[in-house]
KERO-153717 format. One record per atom (N, C-alpha, C, O): residue in one letter; x, y, z. Coordinates in steps of 0.05 Angstrom, whole numbers, plus 5000, padded with zeros to 4 digits. Example, Ala and Ser with C-alpha at 12.3 -4.5 7.8 and 13.67 -1.06 7.14 Angstrom:
BEGIN
A526448865156
A524649105156
A526449345156
A528549345169
S525749555142
S527349795143
S525850015157
S526850235161
end
This chain:
BEGIN
M501347056241
M500946906217
M498346986204
M498147036179
K496147016221
K493547096210
K493747376200
K492547446179
H495247546214
H495547826206
H496947846179
H496148006161
S499047686175
S500447676149
S498647586127
S498747696105
T497047386132
T495247276112
T493247496104
T492547516080
F492247646124
F490347856119
F491548076101
F490248176082
I494048146107
I495348356091
I495748266063
I495348416044
I496648016059
I497147906032
I494547896017
I494447975993
S492347816030
S489747806017
S488848076008
S487648115987
K489348276025
K488548546019
K490148655995
K489048795978
L492748595995
L494348685972
L493548555946
L493548685925
I492648305947
I491748165923
I489248305913
I488948345889
I487348365932
I484848505924
I485448775911
I484248845891
I487248925923
I487949185913
I489249165885
I488649315867
S490948965882
S492248915856
S490248855834
S490448955812
L488348685841
L486248615822
L484548855814
L483848885791
F484049025834
F482549265829
F484049455810
F482849565791
V486649485815
V488349655797
V488349545769
V488249695750
I488649275766
I488749145740
I486149205725
I486149265701
C483949165739
C481249215727
C480949505718
C479849565697
L481949685736
L481749975729
L483450045705
L482550195687
L485849935703
L487649985680
L486349865655
L486549985634
S485149635657
S483849505634
S481649685624
S481149715600
S480149805643
S477949975636
S478950225622
S477750315602
V481250335632
V482350575619
V483250515591
V482850675572
V484550275587
V485450195560
V483050175541
V483150265518
A480850045551
A478550015535
A477350275526
A476550315503
I477250465546
I476050735539
I477850875519
I476851005501
S480450855523
S482250995505
S482150885477
S482851015458
A481250635475
A481050505449
A478350545436
A477850445414
Q476650715449
Q474050765438
Q473851065429
Q474051245446
V473551105403
V473651375393
V471251425374
V470551245358
A470151655376
A467951745358
A469051965341
A469952175351
V468951935314
V469952145296
V467552265282
V466052135268
K467152525287
K464952675275
K465952835251
K467952975254
G464552805229
G465452955205
G463153095192
G460952995189
E463653345183
E461653485168
E461053345142
E458753345132
T463053215131
T462753035108
T464452785112
T466852805118
I463252555109
I464752305112
I464552155085
I462352075077
Y466752105072
Y466851945048
Y467451665056
Y469751595061
T465451495056
T465851215065
T466951045043
T468150835049
M466651115017
M467350954994
M465650704992
M466450504979
E463350705006
E461450495005
E458750594994
E456750444995
G458750834983
G456250954973
G456551254975
G458851364974
K454351394976
K454451684977
K455651785003
K455551655023
A456952015000
A458152145024
A455952205045
A453752265038
I456752185070
I454852235092
I455452525102
I457652585110
K453352685102
K453552955114
K452952945143
K451052805152
N454453085159
N454153095188
N454052805198
N452052715210
G456252665195
G456452385201
G458152325225
G459552495236
V457952065234
V459551975257
V460651695250
V459251525238
V463151655258
V464351385257
V465151305285
V466651445298
L464151075294
L464950975320
L466950755316
L466750585299
T469050765333
T471150555331
T471650445359
T471550595379
S472250185360
S472750055386
S474649825381
S474249655364
N476749815398
N478649595396
N479749555368
N480049325359
G480249775354
G481549755328
G479749715304
G480749705282
K477149695309
K475349645287
K473149855286
K472549995306
I471949885262
I469650065259
I467149925268
I466649705259
T465750045287
T463349905298
T460750035289
T458649905291
A460850275279
A458450405269
A459150645251
A461250775256
V457550695232
V457950935214
V455251015204
V453650845195
G454751275204
G452151375195
G451851665202
G453751795211
S449451775198
S448952055204
S448852095235
S448251905250
A449452335243
A449452395272
A446652355284
A446452295308
N444652385268
N441852345277
N441252055283
N439451995299
S442751875271
S442151585274
S444051445293
S443551215300
I446251575300
I448151445318
I448651615342
I449351855340
S448251495366
S448851645390
S451651555400
S452351315399
I453151745409
I455851685419
I455751595448
I454851745465
P456651345453
P456551245481
P458251415500
P460151535492
T457551405525
T459051545546
T461851425547
T462251185546
G463851595550
G466551505553
G468151505528
G470651465529
Y466851545505
Y468351555479
Y469851815476
Y468752025483
K472251805467
K473652045459
K472452145433
K472151985414
V471852405431
V470552515408
V472552685392
V473852865403
V472752635366
V474452785348
V472652905327
V471052765315
E472953165322
E471253305302
E472953405279
E475253485282
A471753395255
A473253475231
A471353565209
A468953515210
K472453705190
K470953785167
K470353545149
K468153505140
V472553395143
V472253165124
V473752925135
V475852945147
V472452695132
V473652445141
V473652255117
V471552225103
T475852115112
T476051925091
T477251665103
T478351665125
P477051445088
P478551205096
P481551285097
P482451465083
G483051135113
G485951165112
G487051125084
G486150945070
L488851295076
L489851285048
L491751055044
L493250975063
I491750945020
I493450715013
I495250774990
I494450864969
D497850734995
D499850774974
D500250494961
D501350314974
A499350464936
A499250194924
A501950094915
A502249854909
H503950274913
H506650174907
H508650394914
H508650614904
T510450324932
T512550504941
T515050344948
T514950094947
V517150474956
V519450334966
V520350444993
V522450365004
I518750625005
I519550735031
I519550515052
I517950325051
G521350545071
G521750335091
G524250175083
G525750085100
L524650135057
L527150025047
L528950255038
L531350245042
A527750455024
A529250695016
A528750905037
A526550955046
G530951035046
G530751235067
G531251515057
G532251555035
Y530551715073
Y530751995065
Y533552095064
Y534052295050
L535551965077
L538252075077
L539652025051
L541652165045
N538751835035
N539951785009
N542851705011
N544551784995
Q543451555032
Q546151455037
Q546051145037
Q543951035041
P548351015032
P548350725029
P546950575051
P545650375046
H547150665076
H546050515098
H543050515099
H541850345112
D541750705085
D538850705085
D537650675057
D535350745051
Q539250555039
Q538350495012
Q538350195007
Q540250084996
M536350065017
M536149775016
M534149664995
M533349434996
Q533349834977
Q531249774958
Q532049614934
Q530349504920
V534649594928
V535449444905
V538249334909
V540149474918
E538649074902
E541148944903
E542148904874
E540748774858
M544449014868
M545349024840
M547248794832
M548348804810
S547748604849
S549748404843
S548848204822
S550548084808
T546248174818
T545248004797
T542548094789
T541248254803
A541548004766
A539148114754
A536547994766
A534448124765
M536747754776
M534247614784
M534447504813
M535947314818
Q532947624831
Q533147554859
Q530447544873
Q529947704891
P528647374864
P526047364877
P526047274906
P524047304920
E528347164914
E528447064942
E528947284963
E528747234987
L529547524953
L530047744972
L527447834985
L525547924972
R527347825012
R524847885026
R524848185034
R526848285045
A522748315029
A522448595036
A522648635067
A523748825077
I521448445082
I521448475111
I524248465123
I524548555146
D526148355109
D528848345119
D530348605116
D532548635127
A529148795101
A530549045097
A528849285105
A529649515102
Y526449235117
Y524549445123
Y525149575150
Y525649445170
N525249845149
N525750005174
N523150145181
N522350345169
A521750035201
A519150145209
A519250425220
A517250565220
E521650515229
E521850785240
E523150985221
E524051195229
E523150915195
E524151095174
E522551355174
E520051345176
E523951585173
E522551845174
E520651885151
E518552015154
L521151765128
L519251795106
L516551665112
L514551765103
I516551455128
I514051325136
I512551515154
I510051545151
K513851635173
K512551825190
K511452065175
K509252165181
W512852145154
W511952375138
W509352315123
W507452465125
V509252085109
V506852025094
V504551965113
V502252015107
R505151845136
R503051795156
R501752055165
R499352065170
S503352265168
S502252525177
S500452645156
S499052835162
L500552535132
L498852635110
L496552445104
L495352455082
G495952265122
G493652085120
G494151815109
G492251655106
V496651745102
V497251485090
V497451275113
V499151305131
T495751075113
T495750885135
T496750605127
T497550455144
T496750555101
T497750295091
T499450335066
T498850495049
I501650185065
I503450205042
I504049925031
I504449735046
H504149905005
H505149664991
H507949734982
H508349874963
T509949624997
T512649714992
T514449474988
T513649244991
G516949524980
G518849304976
G521049384957
G521749614954
H522149184944
H524349224926
H523649384901
H521449354890
A525449554893
A524849754873
A524949644844
A526249444839
P523549774826
P523649704798
P526249804785
P526249984769
A528349664793
A531049744782
A532649504775
A535049524770
A531449264774
A532749014766
A530548844753
A528148884758
L531348654737
L529348484723
L527448354743
L525048374740
V528548214763
V526948124786
V528348214811
V530348094820
S527348424823
S528948564844
S528348444872
S530048474890
G526148304875
G525548194901
G522548204908
G520948264891
Q521948154933
Q519148134942
Q518148404951
Q519748584958
T515548434952
T514248664964
T512748574989
T512248334993
M511848765005
M510448705030
M508248915033
M508349125020
I506348875051
I504349075058
I504549125087
I504648945104
A504649385094
A505049465122
A503249695129
A502549865112
K502549715154
K501349955165
K503550155171
K505850065177
T503050405171
T505050615175
T505550675205
T505950905212
V505350465221
V505950485250
V507550245258
V508050065241
G508550245282
G510050015292
G512950085297
G514150235282
K514049985319
K516850035326
K518749845311
K521149905309
N517649635300
N519349445285
N517649315263
N515249365261
V518949165246
V517649055222
V515348865230
V513348845216
D515648715252
D513548525260
D511048675267
D508848575261
E511248905281
E508949055289
E507549185265
E505149215264
A509149255245
A508049405222
A506849215200
A504949295186
T507948985197
T507248805174
T504348705175
T503448605195
V503048735152
V500448615148
V500648365131
V499548155138
I502148375109
I502748145092
I505748145087
I506748335074
P507147945096
P510147945092
P511047915064
P513048035056
T509647755048
T510247735019
T507747775003
T505947605003
A507648004989
A505148074974
A505448004944
A503747884933
M507648094932
M508148054904
M511148024900
M512748064918
I511947954875
I514747954867
I515148174846
I513748174826
A517048354851
A517448584834
A519148514809
A521348404812
V518048564786
V519348514760
V519348764744
V517448924745
T521448814730
T521649054712
T522448974684
T524548854681
I520849054665
I521549014637
I521849284625
I519849434622
G524249354617
G524649624605
G527449724612
G529149584623
Q527849984606
Q530450104608
Q531650104636
Q534050054639
R530050154656
R531150174683
R532449914693
R534249924709
A531549684682
A532649434691
A534749314672
A535649094676
M535549474652
M537649384634
M540349434646
M540749634660
R542249254639
R544949284650
R546949344627
R546349274604
S549049474633
S550949554612
S553549394615
S553849234633
G555449454596
G558049324597
G558049034591
G559748884600
G556048944575
G555948664567
G554548484587
G554348244582
S553648594610
S552148434629
S549248394620
S548148574607
S548048174627
S545248124620
S543448204642
S544048184666
P540948314634
P539948344607
P540648624596
P540648824611
G541148634570
G541748884557
G539648984538
G539749204528
T537648814534
T535348884516
T532748784527
T532748614545
S530548884517
S527948784526
S527548494519
S526348344534
A528548404496
A528348124488
A529747944508
A528747734515
K532148024516
K533647864536
K532247854562
K532147654576
Q531048084570
Q529548084595
Q527247874594
Q526847724613
A525747874572
A523547694569
A524447404569
A523147234581
A526747354555
A527747074554
A528646984582
A528146754589
M529947154597
M530847074623
M528547024642
M528546834658
L526547184640
L524147154657
L522646894649
L521846744667
R522346844624
R521146594615
R522646344625
R521446154635
Q525246354623
Q526946134632
Q526546074662
Q526345844670
M526346284677
M525946254706
M523246134712
M522945964730
L521146214697
L518446114701
L518345814693
L516845664705
I519745744671
I519845464663
I521045294684
I520145074691
K523245384696
K524645234717
K522745204741
K522644994754
A521245424747
A519345414769
A517145214765
A516145084784
Q516245174740
Q514244984734
Q515144704741
Q513544534749
N517744644737
N518844384742
N519844344770
N520544124779
Y520044564785
Y521244544812
Y519544384831
Y517044404831
G520744204846
G519344044866
G518343784856
G517343624871
K518543734830
K517543484819
K519243244827
K518343024829
K521843304832
K523643104842
K524143144871
K525243354879
K523242954888
K523342994917
K526243024927
K526643144948
E528142914913
E530842924923
E532243184916
E534543224924
S530943354901
S532143614893
S532643784917
S531043804935
P535043924918
P535644104940
P533844344940
P532744424919
R533544474963
R531944714964
R533244944948
R535644964947
D531545094935
D532445324919
D530545554925
D528245554917
L531545754939
L529845974948
L528646124925
L526346214926
K530146154903
K529146294879
K526646144868
K524646254863
M527045884865
M524945714853
M522445694872
M520245674863
E522945684898
E520745674917
E518945914913
E516445884913
M520046144909
M518446384906
M517046394879
M514746464877
M518546324858
M517346324831
M515246104828
M513346134812
K515445894843
K513445684843
K510745794854
K508645714845
K510945974873
K508546094884
K507146264862
K504646284862
V508746374844
V507546524822
V506146334803
V503946384794
I507546114796
I506345914778
I503845804790
I501845754775
D503745764816
D501345654829
D499245864835
D497245804848
K499746114826
K497846334830
K497446404859
K495346514866
E499346354876
E499146434904
E499746724907
E498546864924
I501646824891
I502247114891
I502647204862
I503447044845
P502147464857
P502547564830
P505247684825
P506747744844
L505947714800
L508247884793
L507348174791
L505248224779
L508848354803
L508348634799
L510248724777
L512648764782
I509248754753
I510948804730
I510949104722
I508949214712
T513149234727
T513549514719
T514349514689
T516449404682
A512749644672
A513349664644
A512149924634
A509749984638
H513750084620
H512750354611
H512250354581
H510150464572
R514050254565
R513750254536
R511450064528
R510949864542
A510050134507
A507849964497
A508849684491
A507449484497
R511149664479
R512249394473
R512749234498
R512348984498
D513649364519
D514249214544
D511649144559
D511548934572
I509649314557
I507049244568
I505948994555
I504848814568
M506148994528
M505148764513
M506748514520
M505648294521
T509348534524
T510948304532
T509948194559
T509747954563
A509448374578
A508448294604
A505748134601
A505347924614
L503948244585
L501348114580
L501747834567
L500347644573
R503647824548
R504147574533
R505247364552
R504347124551
I507147434569
I508247244588
I506147144608
I506046904615
A504547324617
A502447254636
A500547044624
A499646854637
K499947084598
K498146894584
K499546624579
K498346414583
E502046634571
E503546394566
E503646204590
E503445964587
F504146324614
F504546164638
F502046154656
F502046034677
N499946284647
N497346284662
N497846374691
N497046244710
I499146604694
I499746714720
I498346974724
I497347094706
K498247064750
K497047314757
K499247534756
K501447494767
I498547764745
I500347994746
I498848244753
I496348264749
V500248434762
V499248714766
V501148884749
V503548884754
L499949034731
L501649214714
L502249464730
L500649564746
D504649574726
D505549794742
D506950004724
D508449924706
G506350254729
G507750464713
G506150544688
G504750744688
V506350374668
V504950384642
V504750674631
V502550774626
A506950804627
A506951074616
A505651084588
A504351284582
E505850874572
E504650864546
E502150704545
E501450574525
A500650704567
A498250544569
A496150624548
A494650454539
Q496050874541
Q494050964522
Q494450844495
Q492550834479
M496850744489
M497350624463
M496350324462
M495950214440
V495950204485
V495149924486
V492849894506
V492649684520
M491050084507
M488850084526
M487049844523
M486249724542
D486349784498
D484549564493
D485749294502
D484349124513
E488349264497
E489649014505
E489748984536
E489448764547
I490249204549
I490349194578
I487549124589
I487348954607
K485549244578
K482849194588
K482048894582
K480948764600
A482748794559
A482148524552
A483448324570
A482448104575
S485848394581
S487348214598
S485948174625
S486247964638
G484448374634
G483148364660
G485048434683
G484148424706
F487548494678
F489448544699
F489248834708
F488749014692
P489548884734
P489449164745
P492049314739
P494049194732
V491849574743
V494149754738
V494649934762
V492850054772
I497149944770
I498050154789
I499550354772
I501950324766
V498150564765
V499250764746
V501450924758
V501650954783
H503151034741
H505351204750
H504251444766
H502051524762
P505851554785
P505051794798
P504252014778
P505552044757
T502152154784
T501052354765
T503252554756
T503352624733
M504852644775
M506852844770
M509652734764
M511652874766
Y509752474757
Y512252344751
Y513752494728
Y512452594710
R516352494730
R517852634709
R517852474683
R518352234683
A517352614661
A517252494635
A520052504622
A521252714621
G520952274613
G523652264600
G524451984596
G523851804612
G525951934574
G526751654568
G524251484563
G522651554546
E524151254577
E521851074571
E519251184582
E517151074576
T519351394598
T516851514607
T516151774592
T514651944602
E517351814569
E517052064555
E514152114546
E513352344541
S512551904544
S509851934534
S507751924557
S505351904551
L508651924582
L506651914603
L504952164603
L505652374592
S502552144615
S500652354615
S499252384642
S498852184656
M498652624650
M497052664674
M494252574671
M492752554691
E493352504647
E490652404642
E490452104642
E488251994639
T492751964645
T492751674643
T490851544663
T489251364655
A490851624688
A489151504709
A486251534701
A484651344703
A485451774692
A482651824685
A481851654661
A479651544660
K483551624642
K482951464618
K482751164624
K481051024613
L484451064642
L484250794651
L481650744665
L480350544660
K480950924683
K478450904698
K476050904679
K474150744682
K476051084660
K473851104641
K473650854624
K471450774616
A475850724619
A475850474603
A474950234619
A474550014608
G474550274645
G473650054661
G475849874671
G475349644679
I478349974671
I480649824680
I481149884710
I481350124717
P481349684727
P481949744755
P484549894758
P486649804747
V484550114772
V486950284773
V487350404801
V485350474815
A489850414809
A490550544834
A492950724829
A494350684809
L493450904848
L495751084846
L498050994864
L497550834883
Q500351094860
Q502651024876
Q504551264879
Q504251464866
S506351234898
S508451444901
S510851374885
S512451544878
G511151114878
G513251034860
G516051014872
G516350994897
Y518051024855
Y520850984864
Y522451234854
Y522751274830
E523451384873
E525051614867
E527951564875
E528451504899
T529751574857
T532551524864
T533851754879
T535851714893
Y532751984877
Y533852214891
Y531452384901
Y529452274910
V531652644899
V529452814908
V527052774889
V527552744865
P524552784899
P523752844927
P523852604945
P522652614967
K525152384938
K525352144953
K522751984954
K522751744948
T520652114962
T518051984959
T515852184952
T515952414962
R514052114936
R511752274931
R509552194950
R509852004966
V507352344951
V505152294969
V502652254953
V501852424937
V501452024956
V499151954939
V496852144942
V495252184923
L496552284965
L494452484968
L494752704947
L492752784935
F497152794943
F497653014924
F497452914895
F496453054878
E498352664891
E498152554864
E495252514855
E494552574832
A493552434874
A490752394868
A489352664863
A487652694846
A490252864878
A489053134875
A489453234846
A487653354835
L491753184835
L492353274808
L490653134787
L490053244766
T489952884792
T488252744773
T485552874769
T484352854748
V484653004790
V482053144788
V482153364767
V480153424754
A484453494765
A484753704745
A485053594717
A485053744697
Y485353334715
Y485853204689
Y483952974683
Y484652774672
G481353024690
G479252844681
G477952664701
G475952544695
M479052634725
M477852464745
M475852614762
M476152854767
S473652484769
S471852604789
S473152584816
S475052434820
F472052734835
F473152734862
F473052454874
F475052354885
E470752324871
E470352054883
E472151854870
E473251684883
D472451864843
D474251674829
D477151714838
D478651524841
A477951964841
A480752024849
A481251914877
A483251794883
L479251954895
L479551854922
L479551554923
L480951434939
S478051424904
S478051134904
S480751014896
S481350794904
T482251164880
T484851054871
T486851034894
T488850884891
I486351164916
I488151154939
I486751044964
I487751074986
T484350934959
T482950804981
T481950524972
T483450334972
I479350504966
I478150244961
I479250104936
I479649854937
D479750244915
D480850114891
D483650014895
D484449804886
A485250174910
A487950084917
A487849834935
A489449654932
A485949834954
A485549604972
A484949354956
A485949134962
K483249374936
K482449144919
K484849034904
K485248794903
I486549214893
I488749124877
I490848984894
I492148794885
I491249074919
I493248944936
I491948714953
I493248594969
G489348664948
G488048434960
G487248464989
G487048265003
L486748714998
L485948755026
L483348915029
L482849035050
D481648905008
D479149065010
D477148955031
D475249095037
S477548715041
S475848625062
S476548745089
S475048725109
K478948875091
K479848985116
K480249285116
K479749415137
I481049395094
I481549685092
I480449805067
I479349655050
G480750065063
G479950195038
G477250335039
G476650495022
S475550275059
S472950405061
S472150415090
S473250265107
I470250585096
I469250615123
I466750445126
I464650525118
K467150205137
K465050005138
K465249855164
K467449795173
V463049785176
V463049635201
V464549375198
V464149225179
G466449325216
G468049085216
G470749115204
G472548955209
K471149335189
K473849385177
K475649515198
K474749615218
D478249515191
D480249645208
D479549945211
D478750075192
A479850045235
A479150325240
A481550505231
A483050605248
D481850525205
D483950695193
D482550935180
D481050895161
L483151175189
L481751405179
L483851635174
L485851655188
A483151805155
A484652055150
A482752285156
A480452285145
I483552475171
I481852685181
I482952955172
I485253015177
F481253105159
F482153355146
F480553595156
F478253575165
D481753835153
D480354085160
D479054215136
D478354455137
G478854075114
G477654175090
G477653965068
G478153735074
D477254055043
D477353875021
D480153755019
D482053895017
P480353485020
P482953355020
P484753424996
P487153424998
F483453494974
F485053554950
F485653844945
F486753924925
E484854014965
E485554304963
E488354344976
E488954224996
Y489854514963
Y492554564972
Y492754675000
Y494654615015
T490754835009
T490854965035
T489754785057
T489754865081
T488754545050
T487654365070
T489954215085
T492054155073
H489454155110
H491353995126
H490153735135
H487753715140
C491753525136
C490953285149
C491553325178
C493853325187
V489353355194
V489653425222
V489753185240
V490153205264
G489252955229
G489352705245
G489452465228
G488152445207
T490952265236
T491052005223
T490551795244
T491851775264
M488551625238
M487851405256
M488651135243
M487951085220
I490050965258
I490750705249
I489950505270
I490750525293
N488450305262
N487550095281
N486150215306
N486550125328
G484650435301
G483050555323
G484550745340
G483450855359
K487150795335
K488750985351
K489551225334
K490451195311
I489251465346
I490251705332
I493251705335
I494351735356
V494651675312
V497551645312
V498951885302
V501451905303
S497452075291
S498752325281
S496652545283
S494352515274
T497452775294
T495653005296
T497053255289
T499453285294
V495553445279
V496553715273
V494553915283
V492253905276
V495454085301
V493754295312
V493954545295
V496154655292
R491654635285
R491654885269
R490055095282
R489755315271
end
């Protein structure tokens, strides 16, 4: 009996030792030092010969190599250039898949024009190949959801580009409600809406109903109204895609009428109503720089982002919604092109980092390299906006999740 007790006690001690050892290994593996010849923190001037220390998913120190010593046991990663993890301010990947077949095209439901109750998280595929692709190019956070292809197509969400399932990936389950005013959301064959005026009238009617929703306690639950009531109460904004100047003005007019928050999206003809956009105070997620011009986007320009920035309008870039090839654009490449059309390097980088974080409401956690923020980094072997440069590493929540050996 005594012998058995001794053996059991010894096994318990050994088990505890193994647990402590494994815990130590996990802690060490979660501690990484990233050394960069140039580090763009987006919190001030770039740091030359800098170091970023990360531990347990957070940034714990950032500064010059002369001022920061790397503790023993940290994994060290070296690079030419380090930036905050890139942010795609508006996309549909995760709902839209690369196969372009019905089973992976969950970004729009065409049965009716107005469906604010559709949750993005119910259609999100965390293991979609397009997510892996953009992650390999430094994109760590995406604002994704239902596509601008219906008047009110559904909700959007914010996710990190990691995770085996939607719960692991999701940062904010409901971020905005996607609305489209313009040609893409018009229906044919006598179905409504068939004109911009009808779109505006239907949207106004829904907002009026939302204002009155819940005033009668005996009223049955209405998922549509529950979501639109959150808009009326300024809990979440409308993400309004509008390209024509007239449609942009309609969006601004409705926002003023109902005193709601909106984020303008697309705005191909922004240059025609720049003063009105600025006066509204609303931010803009501009069309992808290389977006195809045609139809309601016939007047878009590669200079739009630079002109919005110069006007003092908060602006971010997006990959947008592609119905076919290339299926998704990459904000890294879209930002690079803005530099050739009037943006400074730092301003272009801000449209896919800190400015994007501000517009989606997460600048306290992501978008810059700052102590206390999530350890999301993009690691490059040269100038991020040069064609020959590679993203050699992507860090999300302190873990290197994508690497390329060159």
